[in-house]
C-alpha angles and dihedrals in degrees: 000000000000103000117207133230143294095035097048092051091046091054092046090052089059093060145064118244110240137174123221131188127241112279092019111141118234098183139008138130092280095056117107092180112097112206141144114214134209109201113227101171134001137028132291132178141204105225148143135219120215122223089261091054100257112148122216119191117206103175141359124220119209133185112307094032123127110224135197099004096130094069087055086072104025106045099153119053120197093233142009096273100104094039088076091069130086136181110221137176109249092190136010103298141195114208142166107240115210125184115237093240093052091048094049093045091053093051092046090053094044106046091174087067090070091076092055092046090050090054090050091051093049090049092053092046092048093050092050093046093050090049091053091049092051091049090056093049092086098216110110096199091051090050094048095047091047090051094047092049090048096047100042116108123206113240112179108312097341141062120243130191114216114262091234090066091093121172092261089049092052090046090055091047093050097038094236136113122280090235089058092052090049092052094046093047089052090055091051090050091050089054091051093242094120139011137187121248108183105306094335127090118226120207110214099175111034091167093059092042090055090046090054091048090065114091094218092057094066 
């Protein structure tokens, strides 16, 4: 969600610009650091890893997203449910790091900011809910097209999918096998909807991709 000024700039001004490496964890149950993050560059994900090592991705965060602000308010959960989740950098990232206390003090002194924060929360909730719905749909091509349309970022006059959305990464996000993703991506290439440019994926026909992401179109 591309948040607009002046609130995004105000939040960034509260923090310290930091750089983190790929796979570095920003938040989980073991963290004693209490920070809210505003992602400036890179890719992060809300995910969990099962005891047998299987990763499940629930939501991606892209530049402009506010990350980890809910634990700033709900620090003690009634059970172990939310301790299973982590927020991790999926690529090298640049973020504004804001201490919980600073974040809460700003909001308390700027009540008009609550409306904006509410919109951010609803956007995150809506994205996660739509992703869960698509996962239950059962059609792998629908799920893949929906994910590609959701994750593509407009750069100039074209749409680009972040180079860190590898086939294994997309497979984890969609809960399907990497081979299945490879086969479906090949079909989209054959139809001229996407192409590869280095490690990035270019979307040439966003309209058709969105059309194919609708269950009733297949």
